[in-house]
C-alpha positions in Angstrom: -201.7 111.7 44.7 -200.2 110.8 41.4 -196.5 111.4 40.9 -195.3 111.4 37.2 -193.2 108.3 36.1 -189.5 108.8 36.6 -187.2 108.4 33.7 -185.1 105.5 33.2 -181.5 106.1 33.7 -178.6 103.8 32.5 -176.8 102.3 35.5 -179.5 103.2 38.0 -182.6 101.6 39.4 -185.6 103.8 40.2 -186.7 103.2 43.8 -188.9 106.2 45.0 -190.7 109.4 43.9 -191.8 112.3 45.9 -193.5 115.4 44.9 -190.4 116.9 43.3 -187.4 114.5 43.6 -186.8 110.8 42.1 -184.4 108.6 43.9 -182.3 105.8 42.4 -180.0 103.3 43.7 -176.7 101.9 41.5 -177.6 98.8 39.3 -174.6 96.9 40.3 -175.2 94.4 37.6 -174.4 97.3 35.2 -171.0 98.5 34.3 -171.8 102.3 35.2 -173.7 101.3 38.5 -170.9 98.9 39.5 -168.6 101.7 39.1 -170.3 104.2 41.2 -170.7 101.6 44.0 -167.1 101.0 43.9 -166.0 104.5 43.9 -168.4 105.9 46.3 -170.0 102.9 48.6 -173.7 103.0 49.5 -175.0 105.8 47.7 -178.6 107.1 46.3 -178.9 109.3 43.0 -181.1 112.3 44.2 -182.8 113.7 41.0 -184.5 117.0 41.3 -187.7 117.3 38.5 -189.3 120.3 37.4 -192.6 119.3 39.2 -194.1 121.9 41.2 -196.6 121.1 44.1 -199.1 123.1 46.1 -201.9 122.1 48.4 -200.6 118.5 48.4 -201.2 118.2 44.7 -198.5 117.8 42.1 -199.2 120.1 39.3 -198.9 120.5 35.2 -197.1 121.7 33.8 -193.9 121.9 35.6 -191.5 124.9 35.9 -188.8 124.6 33.5 -185.3 124.7 34.9 -186.8 124.4 38.5 -184.8 121.0 39.2 -181.4 122.8 38.2 -182.3 125.7 40.4 -182.9 123.2 43.4 -179.8 121.2 42.8 -177.3 124.0 42.1 -178.4 126.3 44.9 -178.1 123.3 47.3 -174.5 122.5 46.1 -173.8 126.0 46.6 -175.2 126.2 50.2 -173.4 123.0 51.2 -170.2 124.7 50.3 -171.0 127.6 52.4 -171.9 125.5 55.4 -169.1 122.8 55.0 -167.2 123.9 58.0 -170.6 123.9 60.3 -171.8 120.5 59.3 -170.9 117.7 57.1 -173.2 116.9 54.2 -174.3 114.0 52.1 -172.9 114.8 48.7 -170.2 112.8 47.0 -170.4 113.8 43.4 -172.8 115.9 41.1 -170.5 115.5 37.8 -170.2 112.9 35.0 -169.7 110.1 34.8 -171.1 109.4 38.2 -174.3 111.5 37.4 -175.9 110.3 33.9 -175.8 113.0 31.3 -179.8 112.9 31.1 -180.0 114.6 34.5 -176.6 116.4 34.8 -177.2 119.6 36.5 -180.1 118.6 38.4 -179.0 115.5 40.2 -176.5 114.6 43.1 -174.9 111.3 44.0 -175.3 111.2 47.6 -174.1 109.1 50.6 -177.2 107.2 52.0 -177.8 108.5 55.6 -179.9 107.1 58.5 -182.4 110.0 58.4 -184.0 111.3 61.7 -187.7 111.3 61.4 -188.1 115.0 62.1 -188.1 118.2 59.9 -185.7 120.7 61.6 -187.2 124.0 61.2 -185.6 127.3 62.0 -187.9 130.6 62.0 -186.4 134.1 62.2 -189.7 135.7 61.1 -193.3 134.8 61.8 -195.4 133.7 59.0 -197.2 130.4 57.5 -198.1 127.5 60.1 -196.1 129.3 62.9 -198.2 132.5 62.5 -201.4 130.5 62.6 -200.3 128.7 65.8 -199.1 132.0 67.3 -202.7 133.6 66.5 -204.4 130.6 68.3 -202.3 130.3 71.5 -199.5 132.8 71.5 -196.8 130.3 71.3 -195.1 128.3 68.2 -194.0 124.5 69.2 -194.3 125.3 72.9 -192.2 128.3 72.8 -193.9 131.4 74.1 -193.5 134.6 71.9 -194.3 138.4 72.7 -197.6 140.0 72.1 -198.4 142.0 69.2 -196.5 140.2 66.2 -198.0 140.3 62.9 -197.4 138.3 59.5 -193.8 138.9 58.6 -192.7 140.1 62.1 -189.1 139.7 62.9 -188.6 137.3 66.0 -186.7 138.6 68.9 -184.5 135.7 68.2 -184.5 132.7 66.0 -186.5 129.7 67.1 -186.1 125.9 66.4 -189.8 124.6 65.6 -189.5 121.1 64.5 -192.1 118.9 62.8 -192.9 115.2 62.2 -192.6 113.9 58.8 -195.7 113.1 57.1 -196.5 110.5 54.4 -196.6 111.8 51.1 -199.8 113.8 50.5 -200.2 114.3 54.2 -199.1 117.5 56.2 -196.2 117.7 58.5 -197.2 118.4 62.2 -195.4 121.0 64.2 -194.2 119.4 67.5 -192.3 120.7 70.6 -188.6 119.9 71.4 -189.6 117.6 74.1 -191.5 115.6 71.7 -188.6 115.4 69.6 -186.5 114.4 72.6 -188.9 111.4 73.2 -188.5 110.3 69.7 -184.6 110.3 69.3 -183.3 111.1 72.8 -182.5 114.3 74.5 -178.8 114.5 73.4 -179.7 114.2 69.7 -182.7 116.5 69.9 -180.6 119.1 71.3 -177.8 118.5 68.6 -180.3 118.8 65.9 -181.7 122.1 67.4 -178.2 123.5 67.8 -177.1 122.7 64.3 -180.4 123.8 62.8 -179.9 127.3 64.5 -176.4 127.4 63.5 -177.2 126.8 59.8 -180.0 129.3 60.0 -177.7 131.9 61.4 -175.1 131.5 59.0 -177.2 131.5 55.8 -179.3 134.4 57.4 -176.4 136.6 57.2 -175.2 135.6 54.0 -178.7 136.3 52.5 -178.9 139.5 54.1 -175.6 140.7 52.6 -177.4 140.2 49.2 -180.6 141.9 50.0 -182.5 139.0 50.9 -184.3 137.9 54.2 -184.2 134.3 54.8 -187.6 134.2 56.8 -187.5 130.3 57.8 -185.9 127.1 56.5 -186.5 123.4 56.7 -183.5 121.1 57.1 -183.2 117.3 57.3 -180.3 115.5 59.0 -179.2 111.9 59.2 -176.2 109.8 60.4 -173.5 109.0 58.1 -172.9 105.4 58.6 -169.3 105.7 57.3 -168.3 108.4 59.9 -171.1 107.9 62.8 -171.6 111.8 62.5 -174.7 113.9 62.0 -174.7 115.0 58.3 -177.0 117.4 56.4 -179.1 115.7 53.8 -181.7 116.2 51.2 -182.0 119.9 49.7 -180.8 122.9 51.5 -181.9 126.4 51.6 -183.8 126.5 48.4 -186.9 128.1 47.5 -188.8 124.9 48.0 -187.7 124.4 51.6 -187.4 128.0 52.6 -189.0 131.5 52.5 -187.0 134.1 50.8 -188.2 137.6 50.8 -186.8 140.8 49.0 -185.4 143.1 52.0 -186.2 146.2 50.3 -189.9 145.2 50.1 -190.3 143.7 53.5 -193.4 145.1 55.2 -194.7 143.5 58.4 -198.5 143.0 58.7 -199.1 141.5 55.3 -198.1 138.7 53.2 -194.4 139.3 51.7 -193.3 138.9 48.0 -191.2 135.9 47.9 -188.9 133.9 45.8 -190.7 130.9 45.1 -194.0 129.3 43.9 -196.1 131.8 45.6 -197.4 132.8 42.3 -198.8 129.2 41.9 -200.6 129.2 45.1 -202.0 132.6 44.7 -203.3 131.8 41.2 -204.7 128.3 42.5 -206.8 130.0 45.1 -207.8 133.0 43.0 -211.4 133.2 41.1 -209.3 133.0 37.9 -208.4 129.2 38.6 -212.0 128.2 39.2 -210.7 125.5 41.6 -212.5 124.1 44.4 -209.7 123.5 47.0 -211.9 121.6 49.6 -213.5 119.5 46.9 -212.2 116.4 45.3 -211.2 117.9 41.9 -207.7 118.0 40.9 -206.2 121.5 40.3 -206.5 122.9 36.9 -203.3 123.3 34.5 -201.3 126.3 35.2 -201.4 129.1 32.8 -198.0 129.9 30.8 -197.9 133.4 32.5 -197.9 131.7 36.0 -195.1 129.2 35.0 -193.0 131.9 33.6 -193.1 134.3 36.5 -192.5 131.3 38.9 -189.6 130.3 36.8 -188.3 133.8 37.0 -188.5 134.0 40.6 -186.6 130.7 41.1 -183.8 131.9 38.8 -183.7 135.3 40.7 -183.4 133.5 44.0 -180.4 131.8 42.6 -178.9 134.9 41.0 -179.2 137.1 44.1 -177.9 134.5 46.5 -174.9 133.3 44.5 -174.2 136.3 42.3 -174.3 133.9 39.2 -176.5 133.2 36.4 -177.9 129.8 35.5 -178.5 129.4 31.8 -181.7 127.3 31.9 
């Protein structure tokens, strides 16, 4: 999978690009990079691009303003969750953040990340629904009979996954498998934190007329404190399923505040794309880009009550 080249930023050295984010470390030979290191220690600059991915492909063009939405919504959620769990952000303002990426970048403490995607589900859909239909369980957790796409679960469940390499799929695993990987105590701690974060966020979203169906979190150890901290992005339309509560109808796919327009178009006859084949996806039409952009902005507006001028 080809990822576009990350921009050069004064005082920072690019080290890695994922589907959406570019990571940089301070260039300590540069005055700016040295100042950031002196002020904040061992940090990384996390830059959210406007890139959009689907079915393990980075698509073209990107979604204008998407990187700002992901960053600003993450920052808002980190504030809402600060009393539950520490987070990795140390600065999101100038001069720490370069002017060229201000608004869509965060200077973050470097965590020792756990090799686990921590997923909480309050509703049944996606890969959880597929597993339930095949076996009646999700990551080893038995669920009641008769559930359908979009069903609310009796209580939220922790359904972890192992992190896959870029271009590969994450694999759903049981809590026992996580315990084998990182120990029983840590696995239990991550489960409890994940469900606590989900419960807080689900209640906040519901007050705003939004259903948080599920979310993926990432945690790591903060080497300065030895505590588990919340890292990466948090509770964005890229890492979570947000549905308008007034349109929720179990038994069908739900409208959502994310890139579903992109997925739907790619798999439609209009795109002409042969998904199982080796041909890269076609360029996204302007109408699909615009509608997806509107959904990301609407998610931010509904959840935070504020508008983004992007």
